[in-house]
Each structure stands twice: as C-alpha cells, then as structure tokens.
LUMTOR-288939 format. One record per residue (C-alpha): residue number from 1; residue in one letter; x, y, z. Coordinates in nm, 3 decimals. Example, Ala and Ser with C-alpha at 12.3 -4.5 7.8 and 13.67 -1.06 7.14 Angstrom:
residues 2
nr | rest | x | y | z
1 | A | 1.230 | -0.450 | 0.780
2 | S | 1.367 | -0.106 | 0.714
//
This chain:
residues 94
nr | rest | x | y | z
1 | M | 0.143 | -2.867 | -1.682
2 | P | 0.185 | -3.075 | -2.000
3 | K | 0.428 | -2.937 | -2.253
4 | E | 0.240 | -2.952 | -2.582
5 | A | 0.316 | -2.619 | -2.752
6 | V | 0.624 | -2.530 | -2.954
7 | F | 0.755 | -2.173 | -2.944
8 | T | 0.993 | -2.062 | -3.217
9 | M | 1.168 | -1.727 | -3.211
10 | K | 1.433 | -1.542 | -3.406
11 | L | 1.723 | -1.383 | -3.223
12 | E | 2.081 | -1.284 | -3.272
13 | P | 2.326 | -1.577 | -3.279
14 | E | 2.543 | -1.407 | -3.016
15 | L | 2.251 | -1.374 | -2.777
16 | R | 2.151 | -1.737 | -2.833
17 | D | 2.508 | -1.856 | -2.775
18 | A | 2.545 | -1.648 | -2.458
19 | F | 2.209 | -1.771 | -2.328
20 | M | 2.289 | -2.134 | -2.401
21 | A | 2.628 | -2.098 | -2.228
22 | A | 2.465 | -1.940 | -1.922
23 | A | 2.202 | -2.216 | -1.910
24 | K | 2.475 | -2.480 | -1.935
25 | A | 2.670 | -2.308 | -1.657
26 | E | 2.358 | -2.331 | -1.440
27 | D | 2.317 | -2.696 | -1.545
28 | R | 1.960 | -2.622 | -1.654
29 | P | 1.786 | -2.677 | -1.985
30 | A | 1.732 | -2.356 | -2.181
31 | S | 1.363 | -2.440 | -2.220
32 | Q | 1.319 | -2.453 | -1.843
33 | I | 1.472 | -2.107 | -1.806
34 | V | 1.259 | -1.964 | -2.088
35 | R | 0.945 | -2.108 | -1.926
36 | E | 1.048 | -1.944 | -1.599
37 | F | 1.101 | -1.610 | -1.778
38 | M | 0.759 | -1.644 | -1.943
39 | R | 0.584 | -1.724 | -1.615
40 | D | 0.754 | -1.430 | -1.446
41 | F | 0.656 | -1.196 | -1.730
42 | V | 0.294 | -1.312 | -1.724
43 | Q | 0.280 | -1.266 | -1.344
44 | Q | 0.437 | -0.919 | -1.366
45 | N | 0.182 | -0.824 | -1.630
46 | R | -0.106 | -0.949 | -1.414
47 | D | 0.032 | -0.761 | -1.113
48 | Y | 0.062 | -0.442 | -1.317
49 | V | -0.291 | -0.471 | -1.454
50 | A | -0.421 | -0.528 | -1.100
51 | F | -0.221 | -0.226 | -0.977
52 | L | -0.370 | -0.007 | -1.250
53 | Q | -0.720 | -0.131 | -1.173
54 | R | -0.674 | -0.042 | -0.805
55 | K | -0.558 | 0.307 | -0.907
56 | V | -0.861 | 0.351 | -1.134
57 | D | -1.096 | 0.223 | -0.863
58 | A | -0.944 | 0.464 | -0.608
59 | A | -0.974 | 0.756 | -0.851
60 | R | -1.337 | 0.670 | -0.923
61 | A | -1.409 | 0.649 | -0.550
62 | D | -1.249 | 0.992 | -0.501
63 | I | -1.464 | 1.136 | -0.778
64 | A | -1.779 | 0.977 | -0.635
65 | A | -1.694 | 1.120 | -0.290
66 | G | -1.633 | 1.466 | -0.432
67 | R | -1.260 | 1.461 | -0.362
68 | V | -1.166 | 1.633 | -0.686
69 | F | -1.000 | 1.954 | -0.800
70 | S | -1.093 | 2.161 | -1.100
71 | N | -0.835 | 2.230 | -1.367
72 | E | -0.830 | 2.594 | -1.255
73 | E | -0.750 | 2.492 | -0.896
74 | V | -0.466 | 2.268 | -1.010
75 | E | -0.325 | 2.537 | -1.241
76 | A | -0.338 | 2.797 | -0.961
77 | E | -0.164 | 2.563 | -0.716
78 | M | 0.109 | 2.483 | -0.969
79 | D | 0.160 | 2.852 | -1.048
80 | L | 0.205 | 2.920 | -0.677
81 | L | 0.454 | 2.635 | -0.638
82 | L | 0.652 | 2.742 | -0.944
83 | T | 0.666 | 3.101 | -0.820
84 | K | 0.797 | 2.981 | -0.483
85 | L | 1.064 | 2.771 | -0.657
86 | E | 1.168 | 3.060 | -0.879
87 | N | 1.197 | 3.287 | -0.575
88 | K | 1.411 | 3.030 | -0.390
89 | G | 1.633 | 2.999 | -0.697
90 | R | 1.681 | 3.376 | -0.713
91 | E | 1.756 | 3.396 | -0.340
92 | A | 2.014 | 3.118 | -0.368
93 | A | 2.181 | 3.291 | -0.664
94 | E | 2.220 | 3.621 | -0.472
//
C-alpha cells in the first residue's frame, strides 16, 4: 500500500518520548508501529460491527419466529428470581 497520507496528532511529550523509546528498543520505526495500531483498530471495529449485526439478525429472526416475551412476562420472571434471591439471602443470614 503506497504511503501518501500524512497524519499529524497532538499528544503529551512524555507519551511521545516513551513511545519513541519503546519503538527504538524494538528497532522499529514509530510510523510502522502506528500503522499496525491503526490496522488493528480498524479490524477490531469491523469485527465489532459484524458481531452487532449478527446479534441484530438473530434477534430479528427470533421475533419473526415468534420467540419473544412480553414486557409483563419478563417483569414477572425477574420478580420471581429476585424473590428467590432475597429468600436465599435471608436463609443464609439466619
């Protein structure tokens, strides 16, 4: 990939110095490491977007197949679970 773009950023001098020292210790140019960080970030973002899309697609498929719960059903189930937890807590305290 041709390197035709310039990227300028502001950062703390201490961070820059520490980064440059770490790059030198690795015997790698700082620009190479920054490009690697950028590629990794872009890939992580793409992976996350794809993950979210799969979750949305699965949820839509569940809705289309009728695998859904009403708010009232969810509230009732949570009330039951919370009551069970409270009872266990009381029993443990006795």
